[in-house]
C-alpha atoms as one frame of an Amber mdcrd trajectory, in Angstrom:
protein
  68.957 121.071  40.480  69.485 119.580  36.766  69.329 115.925  36.744  72.317
 114.296  37.314  74.702 113.329  34.082  73.113 110.070  32.598  76.133 107.693
  31.848  77.025 107.166  27.749  77.060 104.130  25.369  75.505 101.693  28.448
  72.669  99.157  28.114  70.169  98.091  30.455  70.341  93.977  30.608  67.125
  92.664  31.880  67.052  89.239  34.362  66.341  85.740  32.969  64.493  86.147
  36.174  61.228  87.666  36.393  59.166  88.789  39.546  56.985  86.225  39.441
  59.464  84.081  40.172  61.452  86.378  42.859  57.425  86.394  44.883  57.477
  82.428  44.255  60.746  82.829  46.323  60.266  84.686  48.664  56.959  84.901
  48.858  56.626  88.618  48.993  57.085  91.150  46.128  59.324  93.778  46.850
  59.245  97.547  47.734  60.410 100.297  49.490  59.472 101.862  52.516  60.735
 105.174  52.732  60.942 106.588  56.638  61.215 110.560  55.862  61.436 112.903
  58.903  63.736 115.519  61.300  66.958 114.209  63.154  66.052 112.778  66.354
  62.226 111.972  65.090  62.980 108.161  66.011  63.347 106.694  61.818  66.447
 104.675  62.528  64.175 103.170  65.705  61.320 102.282  63.989  62.982 101.295
  60.943  65.189  98.889  63.199  61.927  97.492  64.839  59.937  97.204  61.484
  63.150  95.069  60.062  62.545  92.841  62.918  59.568  92.688  62.686  59.280
  91.661  59.154  62.094  89.235  59.094  60.424  87.371  61.958  57.399  87.400
  60.004  59.481  85.937  56.920  59.223  88.624  55.163  62.832  89.556  52.998
  63.326  92.835  54.717  66.888  95.182  55.061  67.889  98.044  56.154  69.428
 101.185  54.211  70.069 103.849  57.232  71.468 106.876  56.260  74.193 107.344
  58.852  75.183 103.481  57.337  74.938 104.697  53.718  77.409 107.931  54.454
  80.071 105.044  55.735  80.491 103.801  52.377  78.525 104.431  49.137  77.438
 108.247  50.022  80.627 108.835  51.758  82.016 111.524  49.359  78.864 113.426
  50.394  78.458 116.641  52.345  75.623 117.788  53.614  74.727 121.405  51.263
  71.469 120.798  48.813  73.174 119.514  46.634  74.800 116.601  48.236  71.384
 115.853  50.060  70.036 115.834  46.332  72.567 113.204  45.859  72.330 111.490
  48.966  68.860 110.908  48.218  68.906 109.842  44.524  71.640 107.246  45.364
  69.788 105.615  48.184  66.844 105.849  46.344  68.542 103.902  43.550  70.644
 101.162  45.859  66.380 100.634  47.682  65.465 100.481  44.216  67.961  97.182
  43.258  66.382  95.534  47.167  63.219  96.139  45.893  63.178  94.597  42.449
  64.878  91.587  43.960  62.299  90.809  46.580  63.274  92.300  49.722  61.701
  95.296  52.015  63.778  98.316  51.749  63.075 100.386  54.467  64.952 103.772
  54.339  64.867 105.662  57.270  66.779 109.374  55.620  66.108 112.666  56.984
  65.477 113.337  52.744  64.451 117.064  53.362  63.642 118.087  49.984  59.723
 116.733  48.170  61.347 117.108  45.476  63.836 114.799  45.878  61.621 111.488
  47.664  59.249 112.651  44.756  62.114 111.663  42.158  62.396 108.504  44.244
  58.985 107.512  44.457  58.371 108.481  40.123  61.772 105.789  40.050  60.199
 102.863  41.125  56.592 103.632  40.108  59.032 103.513  36.430  59.919 100.069
  37.570  56.783  99.247  38.392  57.529  99.040  42.382  56.292  99.841  45.167
  56.902 103.250  47.557  55.660 103.563  50.810  56.081 107.291  52.073  55.988
 107.231  56.659  56.425 110.550  57.339  57.820 110.165  60.779  56.150 113.647
  62.265  57.456 114.756  65.530  58.000 118.426  66.070  61.388 119.986  66.212
  61.167 120.781  69.824  60.404 117.381  70.820  63.574 116.508  68.779  65.956
 119.107  69.607  65.015 118.434  73.345  65.839 114.258  72.712  68.818 115.525
  70.473  70.193 111.915  70.874  73.180 112.307  68.495  74.024 116.226  69.721
  73.727 117.957  66.367  70.419 120.316  67.394  73.018 121.681  70.287  75.641
 121.318  67.651  73.839 123.680  64.650  73.130 126.189  67.995  76.233 126.956
  68.675  77.331 127.471  65.023  78.938 123.959  64.817  76.963 122.843  62.199
  75.388 124.930  59.838  72.584 124.325  56.925  71.479 122.030  59.794  67.688
 120.962  58.551  65.001 122.250  60.559  67.168 124.680  62.064  69.164 126.411
  59.195  67.797 124.581  56.403  64.210 123.661  55.688  62.454 120.241  56.242
  59.645 120.504  53.849  57.017 117.706  54.861  55.026 115.079  53.040  51.776
 116.753  51.440  49.998 112.994  50.827  52.077 110.364  52.324  51.277 106.945
  52.902  51.206 107.068  56.442  51.907 109.204  59.309  53.299 108.639  62.407
  52.380 110.711  65.144  56.228 110.330  66.868  56.012 113.076  70.072  55.708
 110.017  71.761  56.991 106.733  69.964  54.388 104.454  70.660  56.038 100.347
  70.716  53.218  99.381  68.024  54.336 102.428  65.446  56.400  99.732  63.414
  53.727  97.385  63.801  51.622  99.632  61.598  54.000 100.275  59.472  53.901
  96.459  58.663  50.050  96.136  58.834  50.015  98.614  55.695  52.621  97.338
  53.783  51.669  93.246  54.156
Protein backbone atom coordinates (compact mmCIF):
# COMPACT_ATOMS: atom_id res chain seq x y z
CA UNK A 1 0.00 0.00 0.00
CA UNK A 2 1.22 3.49 -0.79
CA UNK A 3 2.13 5.82 2.05
CA UNK A 4 -0.73 8.09 3.12
CA UNK A 5 -0.67 11.50 1.48
CA UNK A 6 1.22 14.03 3.57
CA UNK A 7 -0.23 17.39 4.50
CA UNK A 8 1.42 20.34 2.81
CA UNK A 9 2.29 23.79 4.13
CA UNK A 10 2.61 22.60 7.72
CA UNK A 11 5.49 23.08 10.14
CA UNK A 12 6.37 20.86 13.08
CA UNK A 13 6.43 22.86 16.31
CA UNK A 14 8.71 21.46 18.98
CA UNK A 15 7.71 21.69 22.62
CA UNK A 16 9.69 23.78 25.09
CA UNK A 17 9.49 20.81 27.47
CA UNK A 18 12.33 18.34 27.01
CA UNK A 19 12.01 14.59 27.35
CA UNK A 20 14.28 14.82 30.41
CA UNK A 21 11.85 17.28 32.00
CA UNK A 22 8.97 14.94 31.28
CA UNK A 23 10.94 12.11 32.89
CA UNK A 24 11.48 14.29 35.96
CA UNK A 25 7.76 15.04 36.10
CA UNK A 26 6.48 11.48 35.61
CA UNK A 27 9.41 9.42 36.84
CA UNK A 28 9.22 7.24 33.76
CA UNK A 29 10.09 7.49 30.10
CA UNK A 30 7.19 7.17 27.70
CA UNK A 31 6.91 4.18 25.40
CA UNK A 32 4.42 2.07 23.49
CA UNK A 33 3.59 -1.53 24.33
CA UNK A 34 1.90 -3.04 21.28
CA UNK A 35 -0.04 -6.26 21.86
CA UNK A 36 -0.80 -8.11 18.64
CA UNK A 37 -2.60 -11.40 18.10
CA UNK A 38 -5.79 -12.94 16.81
CA UNK A 39 -9.23 -11.89 17.96
CA UNK A 40 -9.93 -13.77 21.19
CA UNK A 41 -6.27 -14.29 22.07
CA UNK A 42 -6.64 -12.19 25.21
CA UNK A 43 -4.96 -8.95 24.18
CA UNK A 44 -7.48 -6.60 25.79
CA UNK A 45 -7.71 -8.65 28.99
CA UNK A 46 -3.92 -8.55 29.37
CA UNK A 47 -3.85 -4.83 28.47
CA UNK A 48 -6.41 -4.00 31.16
CA UNK A 49 -4.37 -5.82 33.78
CA UNK A 50 -1.11 -4.26 32.59
CA UNK A 51 -2.59 -0.76 32.74
CA UNK A 52 -3.75 -1.47 36.29
CA UNK A 53 -0.36 -2.85 37.36
CA UNK A 54 1.53 0.11 35.94
CA UNK A 55 -0.84 2.70 37.39
CA UNK A 56 -0.66 1.02 40.81
CA UNK A 57 3.13 1.25 40.53
CA UNK A 58 2.77 5.02 39.87
CA UNK A 59 3.78 4.61 36.22
CA UNK A 60 1.47 6.68 33.99
CA UNK A 61 -0.21 4.37 31.50
CA UNK A 62 -3.18 4.45 29.18
CA UNK A 63 -4.82 1.67 27.17
CA UNK A 64 -5.72 2.47 23.56
CA UNK A 65 -7.99 -0.48 22.83
CA UNK A 66 -8.72 -1.16 19.17
CA UNK A 67 -12.50 -1.36 19.64
CA UNK A 68 -12.48 1.81 21.74
CA UNK A 69 -10.62 3.70 19.02
CA UNK A 70 -13.22 2.56 16.49
CA UNK A 71 -15.87 4.33 18.58
CA UNK A 72 -14.10 7.60 17.88
CA UNK A 73 -10.98 8.46 15.90
CA UNK A 74 -11.19 5.30 13.77
CA UNK A 75 -14.97 5.16 13.58
CA UNK A 76 -14.98 5.95 9.87
CA UNK A 77 -12.89 2.89 8.93
CA UNK A 78 -14.02 -0.49 7.69
CA UNK A 79 -12.20 -3.82 7.87
CA UNK A 80 -10.79 -4.14 4.37
CA UNK A 81 -7.00 -4.25 4.02
CA UNK A 82 -6.68 -0.53 3.29
CA UNK A 83 -8.82 0.40 6.29
CA UNK A 84 -6.89 -1.96 8.56
CA UNK A 85 -3.62 -0.35 7.51
CA UNK A 86 -5.03 3.10 8.26
CA UNK A 87 -6.47 1.83 11.55
CA UNK A 88 -2.99 0.74 12.65
CA UNK A 89 -1.37 3.95 11.39
CA UNK A 90 -3.77 6.15 13.36
CA UNK A 91 -3.49 4.01 16.49
CA UNK A 92 0.28 4.19 16.17
CA UNK A 93 0.29 7.96 15.84
CA UNK A 94 -1.95 8.38 18.89
CA UNK A 95 0.28 6.00 20.85
CA UNK A 96 3.28 8.04 19.74
CA UNK A 97 1.74 11.18 21.24
CA UNK A 98 1.05 9.44 24.54
CA UNK A 99 4.58 8.02 24.62
CA UNK A 100 6.08 11.40 23.81
CA UNK A 101 4.08 12.87 26.70
CA UNK A 102 5.83 10.44 29.05
CA UNK A 103 3.14 7.77 29.35
CA UNK A 104 3.13 4.07 28.59
CA UNK A 105 0.69 3.65 25.73
CA UNK A 106 -0.74 0.13 25.74
CA UNK A 107 -2.21 -0.84 22.39
CA UNK A 108 -4.08 -4.16 22.15
CA UNK A 109 -4.80 -4.35 18.43
CA UNK A 110 -5.04 -7.33 16.10
CA UNK A 111 -2.91 -5.39 13.57
CA UNK A 112 -2.67 -8.40 11.25
CA UNK A 113 -0.04 -7.18 8.78
CA UNK A 114 3.65 -7.11 9.66
CA UNK A 115 4.39 -4.12 7.41
CA UNK A 116 1.87 -1.97 9.31
CA UNK A 117 3.36 -2.83 12.70
CA UNK A 118 6.86 -2.25 11.33
CA UNK A 119 5.83 1.24 10.19
CA UNK A 120 4.62 2.06 13.70
CA UNK A 121 7.90 0.78 15.13
CA UNK A 122 9.84 2.89 12.63
CA UNK A 123 7.88 6.02 13.60
CA UNK A 124 8.78 5.44 17.25
CA UNK A 125 12.43 4.98 16.34
CA UNK A 126 12.28 8.18 14.31
CA UNK A 127 11.04 10.02 17.41
CA UNK A 128 13.53 8.31 19.73
CA UNK A 129 10.80 6.46 21.61
CA UNK A 130 10.74 2.85 22.74
CA UNK A 131 8.37 0.43 21.01
CA UNK A 132 7.78 -2.98 22.56
CA UNK A 133 5.94 -5.55 20.46
CA UNK A 134 4.27 -8.36 22.39
CA UNK A 135 2.85 -11.29 20.43
CA UNK A 136 -0.14 -12.79 22.24
CA UNK A 137 0.17 -16.23 20.71
CA UNK A 138 -2.97 -18.34 20.77
CA UNK A 139 -3.84 -20.73 17.95
CA UNK A 140 -7.00 -19.98 16.02
CA UNK A 141 -8.65 -23.12 17.42
CA UNK A 142 -8.34 -21.73 20.94
CA UNK A 143 -9.49 -18.25 19.92
CA UNK A 144 -12.44 -19.67 18.04
CA UNK A 145 -13.44 -21.78 21.04
CA UNK A 146 -13.33 -18.71 23.27
CA UNK A 147 -15.03 -16.43 20.71
CA UNK A 148 -15.95 -13.80 23.35
CA UNK A 149 -17.66 -11.50 20.84
CA UNK A 150 -19.23 -14.22 18.69
CA UNK A 151 -17.24 -13.01 15.67
CA UNK A 152 -15.79 -16.36 14.63
CA UNK A 153 -19.27 -17.84 14.58
CA UNK A 154 -20.45 -15.01 12.34
CA UNK A 155 -17.39 -15.38 10.09
CA UNK A 156 -17.97 -19.13 9.71
CA UNK A 157 -21.60 -18.42 8.86
CA UNK A 158 -20.55 -15.94 6.16
CA UNK A 159 -22.07 -12.99 8.02
CA UNK A 160 -18.61 -11.37 8.27
CA UNK A 161 -16.09 -11.46 5.44
CA UNK A 162 -12.40 -10.65 5.50
CA UNK A 163 -12.13 -11.87 9.09
CA UNK A 164 -8.57 -12.26 10.35
CA UNK A 165 -7.58 -15.90 10.63
CA UNK A 166 -10.57 -17.15 8.64
CA UNK A 167 -10.52 -15.53 5.21
CA UNK A 168 -7.91 -12.84 5.80
CA UNK A 169 -4.32 -13.52 6.91
CA UNK A 170 -2.63 -12.85 10.22
CA UNK A 171 1.12 -12.31 9.92
CA UNK A 172 2.74 -13.21 13.23
CA UNK A 173 5.71 -11.09 14.32
CA UNK A 174 9.09 -12.59 13.48
CA UNK A 175 11.12 -10.84 16.19
CA UNK A 176 8.81 -9.45 18.89
CA UNK A 177 10.31 -8.35 22.18
CA UNK A 178 8.11 -10.88 23.97
CA UNK A 179 5.94 -13.86 23.04
CA UNK A 180 3.13 -14.80 25.40
CA UNK A 181 1.69 -18.30 25.13
CA UNK A 182 -1.93 -17.33 25.60
CA UNK A 183 -3.45 -20.79 25.42
CA UNK A 184 -3.91 -20.78 29.19
CA UNK A 185 -3.76 -17.00 29.90
CA UNK A 186 -1.80 -17.30 33.18
CA UNK A 187 -2.49 -14.51 35.67
CA UNK A 188 1.18 -13.45 35.74
CA UNK A 189 1.17 -12.55 32.04
CA UNK A 190 0.77 -8.80 32.60
CA UNK A 191 3.45 -8.93 35.28
CA UNK A 192 5.89 -10.41 32.75
CA UNK A 193 5.29 -7.48 30.42
CA UNK A 194 5.63 -5.01 33.29
CA UNK A 195 8.99 -6.52 34.25
CA UNK A 196 10.17 -6.23 30.64
CA UNK A 197 9.41 -2.54 30.35
CA UNK A 198 10.35 -1.24 33.81
